[in-house]
C-alpha positions in Angstrom: 57.4 -76.4 -27.6 56.8 -74.3 -24.6 55.1 -75.9 -21.8 51.5 -75.2 -21.4 48.7 -76.0 -18.4 47.4 -79.6 -19.2 43.8 -78.7 -19.6 45.0 -77.0 -22.7 46.0 -80.0 -24.9 43.3 -82.0 -23.2 40.3 -79.4 -24.3 42.1 -79.3 -27.7 42.4 -83.1 -28.0 38.7 -83.6 -26.9 37.3 -81.0 -29.0 39.3 -83.0 -32.1 37.7 -86.2 -30.9 34.2 -84.6 -30.8 34.5 -83.3 -34.3 35.2 -86.8 -35.8 32.4 -88.2 -33.8 29.8 -86.1 -34.7 30.5 -86.3 -38.4 31.2 -90.2 -37.9 27.6 -90.3 -36.7 26.2 -88.3 -39.4 27.8 -90.5 -41.6 26.4 -93.8 -39.9 22.9 -92.1 -40.2 23.2 -91.6 -43.7 24.6 -94.9 -45.0 27.3 -97.1 -43.7 27.3 -99.6 -46.5 28.7 -97.6 -49.2 32.1 -97.3 -50.3 32.4 -93.1 -49.2 30.8 -94.3 -45.9 33.4 -96.8 -45.5 36.3 -94.8 -46.4 35.6 -92.1 -44.5 35.1 -94.2 -41.6 38.6 -95.2 -41.7 40.3 -92.6 -43.1 39.4 -90.0 -40.1 41.0 -92.4 -37.2 43.9 -93.0 -39.1 44.6 -89.3 -40.4 44.4 -88.5 -36.8 47.1 -90.9 -35.7 49.2 -90.4 -38.6 48.9 -86.5 -38.2 50.0 -86.9 -34.7 53.2 -89.2 -34.9 54.5 -86.9 -37.7 54.3 -83.9 -35.0 55.1 -85.9 -32.2 58.0 -86.6 -34.1 58.8 -82.9 -34.9 58.3 -83.5 -39.2 56.5 -80.1 -39.1 59.0 -78.2 -37.1 61.3 -78.2 -40.5 58.8 -75.0 -42.2 62.1 -73.9 -44.4 60.5 -75.7 -47.5 57.9 -73.9 -50.3 55.4 -74.6 -49.7 55.8 -75.5 -45.7 55.4 -78.9 -44.7 52.5 -78.3 -42.8 50.9 -77.1 -45.9 52.2 -79.9 -48.3 51.5 -83.3 -45.8 48.5 -81.8 -43.7 46.0 -79.5 -45.2 46.5 -80.2 -48.9 45.4 -83.9 -48.6 42.4 -83.1 -46.6 41.5 -80.5 -49.2 42.2 -83.0 -51.8 39.6 -85.7 -50.1 37.2 -82.8 -49.6 37.2 -82.1 -53.4 36.8 -85.9 -54.0 33.9 -86.3 -52.2 32.4 -83.0 -53.3 33.1 -84.1 -57.1 32.4 -88.0 -57.1 30.3 -88.6 -54.0 28.0 -86.4 -54.2 24.6 -88.3 -55.1 25.8 -91.2 -53.4 26.9 -89.6 -50.2 26.4 -86.0 -49.3 23.0 -85.8 -50.5 22.4 -88.2 -47.7 24.0 -87.1 -44.7 21.8 -85.5 -42.2 21.6 -81.5 -42.2 21.0 -81.2 -38.6 24.3 -83.0 -37.8 26.4 -81.1 -40.4 25.0 -77.7 -38.6 25.4 -78.7 -34.8 28.9 -79.8 -35.7 29.8 -76.0 -35.7 29.7 -76.1 -32.2 33.4 -77.1 -31.9 34.3 -73.9 -33.3 33.5 -72.5 -29.4 36.2 -74.8 -27.8 38.7 -74.0 -30.7 38.5 -70.5 -30.0 39.1 -70.8 -26.1 41.9 -73.0 -27.1 43.5 -70.1 -29.4 43.2 -67.4 -26.7 45.1 -69.9 -24.3 47.8 -70.5 -27.1 48.0 -66.7 -27.2 48.7 -66.5 -23.6 51.4 -68.7 -24.0 52.9 -67.2 -26.5 52.2 -69.8 -29.3 50.0 -68.0 -31.6 49.6 -64.4 -32.5 47.0 -62.2 -31.0 45.6 -61.8 -34.2 44.2 -65.2 -34.5 42.0 -64.7 -31.1 38.4 -63.8 -30.8 40.1 -60.4 -29.1 41.9 -59.8 -32.1 40.6 -60.4 -35.8 39.4 -63.7 -35.5 35.8 -63.5 -35.2 35.3 -67.5 -35.9 33.7 -67.8 -32.3 30.0 -65.9 -34.0 29.7 -69.6 -36.0 30.0 -71.6 -32.9 27.6 -69.5 -30.8 25.4 -69.3 -33.7 25.2 -73.0 -34.4 22.9 -74.1 -31.8 20.6 -70.9 -32.5 20.3 -71.9 -36.1 19.7 -75.3 -35.3 17.0 -74.3 -33.5 15.3 -71.9 -35.6 15.5 -74.1 -38.7 14.7 -77.3 -37.6 11.7 -76.6 -35.6 8.2 -78.3 -36.0 10.0 -81.0 -38.7 10.2 -78.2 -40.9 14.2 -77.2 -42.7 14.3 -73.5 -43.3 16.8 -73.3 -46.3 17.6 -69.4 -46.3 18.8 -69.2 -42.6 20.8 -72.3 -43.2 22.4 -71.0 -46.6 23.1 -67.9 -45.0 24.5 -69.3 -41.8 26.8 -71.6 -43.8 27.8 -68.9 -46.1 28.7 -66.6 -43.4 30.5 -69.5 -41.5 32.7 -70.0 -44.5 33.6 -66.2 -44.5 34.4 -66.7 -41.6 36.5 -69.8 -42.1 38.2 -68.4 -44.7 39.4 -65.2 -42.5 41.2 -67.2 -39.7 42.6 -69.6 -42.5 44.1 -66.8 -44.0 45.5 -65.4 -41.0 47.1 -68.6 -39.7 48.6 -69.9 -42.9 50.3 -66.6 -43.6 51.4 -66.2 -40.2 53.4 -69.5 -40.1 57.2 -69.6 -39.1 58.4 -70.4 -42.9 59.3 -68.8 -46.3 55.3 -67.7 -46.7 55.2 -65.7 -43.3 53.7 -62.3 -44.4 52.5 -61.3 -41.4 52.9 -61.4 -36.9 56.6 -62.2 -37.3 57.2 -60.9 -33.7 54.5 -63.9 -33.0 53.8 -66.5 -35.6 51.9 -69.0 -35.2 54.0 -72.3 -33.8 51.5 -74.2 -32.4 49.9 -76.0 -35.1 53.6 -77.2 -35.8 53.1 -79.2 -32.8 51.3 -82.2 -31.0 47.9 -82.4 -30.3 47.4 -78.8 -32.6 48.3 -80.0 -35.5 44.9 -81.3 -35.6 43.7 -77.9 -35.9 44.8 -77.5 -39.6 44.8 -81.1 -41.0 41.5 -82.1 -38.9 39.3 -79.8 -37.3 39.5 -77.0 -39.6 38.8 -79.7 -42.8 35.9 -81.2 -41.2 34.3 -77.7 -40.5 34.9 -76.8 -44.4 33.4 -79.9 -45.2 30.4 -79.8 -42.9 29.9 -76.1 -44.4 30.1 -77.3 -48.2 28.2 -80.3 -47.6 25.8 -78.5 -46.1 25.6 -76.0 -49.3 25.3 -79.1 -51.6 22.2 -80.6 -49.6 20.4 -76.8 -49.6 20.9 -76.5 -53.4 19.0 -79.9 -54.1 15.4 -80.6 -53.6 15.5 -82.9 -51.1 16.2 -82.0 -47.4 16.8 -84.0 -44.2 
């Protein structure tokens, strides 16, 4: 991978660690003695190091397979884990997670979008994946602290605002994920052939599809599950 200023990987690595830290803090606030909580406390650090090792070893650079290795060994397992938690651990785990933490977590989308802009300037992702192109995900990051302040004032929880925020956030996330996947230099690439999405095949940017995006997705879905119930906290 072409050299980039040192601050680019550093900022992204710190953003990834922050995402994990906020989620794990939410887990600790909910319940640490249940199996779902203990499992997540183990899996997240393990997955961070495992994906980093694979990327540093060049495992994802071979993207000739269908589906590409990145999809098969990074994205799909993360999605399956989210599905397991939503289906089997709703009552003992998800419904106990604090909405406040799940909401403020989305602030990490601001530095992610800044890093994507730097990666574009370094020739590692297409212009379409930046907020100067067709990626508007930074809106969710900017809105997160505003929604947090409005929704939890005076000890109340404004369900309607939070539902709208999470639905909008999911739509913005789906947009950039779609662009990113079909821009991968692989057999599934459909657009941006002159400037493919190469960065995510390398360390530390592999953590974007394998760690950060799944955490953001889980936070949205877990919030909507809680908001659909009777008891909010």
